[in-house]
C-alpha positions, 0 to 999 in steps of 0.5 A: 923207927917205932916212934917214926912209924907211930908218928906217921900213923897218927899224922895220917889219922888226923888228915883223913876224913872221919868215916860217917857212922850209920845213924842211930834210929829209934822208932815207936811201934812195930809197923814203923820199925819194920819200914825203917828196918827195910830201908836200913837193910844191912847197914843197921838195925833201928831200935823199937821202943814198944816191946812185943805185946806192949800197948802204945796208948799207956806205955811208960818209957824205961830209963834205958829207953829215955837214954836211947831217945837222948842218944838217937840221931833220928826218931821215926814215929807216927806222931803225937796223935798216936803217942802223946807220951812220946811227944812229951818225952821228945819235947823234954829233949830239946833240939837233939835228934832229928825227928820224922813224924810220918803223919806229917810226911808229904804225900800221906793220906789221912782221914778223920775219925768217924763220928759214930765209930763206923767206917764204910768203904767211903770216908773223909780223906785228906789227900797229900797233906803238904806237911814238912819233916820235923827235924827237931832243930829250928822247929823244936822250940815252937813244937815244945810250946804247942798245946796238947789239949788243943791238938786233941791229945789224951794222956791215956791214949789218942783222942778219937776226934780229928785225924785218925793216926792208924794210917799205916793200915793203908799200904799206899801210905807205907810206900810214901813213908819208905821214901820219906824215911830214905830221904831223911836217912840219906840227909843224915848219912849221904855216904849210904844214900844210894843204898837207902834209896835202893832199899826203899824202892825194893820195899815199895815193890814188895808192898805193891805185891802185898797190896794185890795179894791182900785185895784178893784175900779180902774179896770174899768179905765184900758186902759183908759188914763187920763189927770191930772192937775199936775205931782203928780200921778206917784206912784198911776198910777204905783202901780195900772197900770193906764195910764196918758196921760199927765199933764197940768202943770209940777209943782204946781207953773209952768204955762203951756205953749201954746205949751204944752196945744196945744199938750194935746188938740190935744191928747184929741181931737183925743180921746186919753183921755176921762177924764180930772181932775182938782185939789183941790187948783187950778183953774179948768178953764184950764181943762175946756178949754182943754176939750171944744169941744173935747167930753172929760169929766171933772171929779171931782177935785183930791186931791193928798195931802189930803188937803181937808180931815178931819185930823186924823187916817182915812185921809190916807184911805180917800185920796186914796179912794177919788182919786180912786172913783173920777177917776172911776166916770168920766170914767163910766159916760155916 
């Protein structure tokens, strides 16, 4: 009898369709991880390559993380413009996992880096790029052969020519990306498509409310030019109508020249900017030296990538709130 029952169970197991597993997702930076986590909800937790406090510009994959990439069903990342080291790692994997480069997602608004590192309320936008999703299948072989130097890549960090990759600092892009993430997860896991769609819609509604909140928070900063450490805030400034007088460094791996610092100091000394902001993961000494004797205030350290924020679904909102509150706190200081 035991043999008959066991045989029956074995036969039933072979005839029933296999239950689909929730895709294993790997993400690059905190804001992307946060958006994916919101779409996945209770179904699963995406993996984050960059640990808290790590810099995406000089990051080196550990063997365990390389294994995670190889085993992933989906990699969601900003794109090679931000993390060329991840681009090379993905090229080495061939046609394994599906890949979603968010800068290429249809509807994403991108902007060019400014030539001198200064962004005002106006800027060059490219509305609704009609890029396709990078699924890592038919396109992978072509992508593996592309010339990184031609695309403006830099082994020590993203190049400050061409597309500015900090597009998550525009919440309109975050809303667009929620839909792109939901669509890709639904393609891989149609059984849970309704949940992904509902989660994305709920997250988008929260981002709309967050957007309005931050706009109100930043109202006192209107008409007050600021100086930032590096050229990463163009999307944030353009979306919220802020004026950035200049950035100390054009890039994370670019040391500012003496002439650039002199020009900035002249402007600060003339009262053009009342607030100068250092940045997480960078020595604040240059900012303090620039402000010395000018009457300008040094604000708290900005963290445009959310590297100091606790990872999770709430990280994206925390990142934007921290930027807004840090900027306004300096502007309102007596």
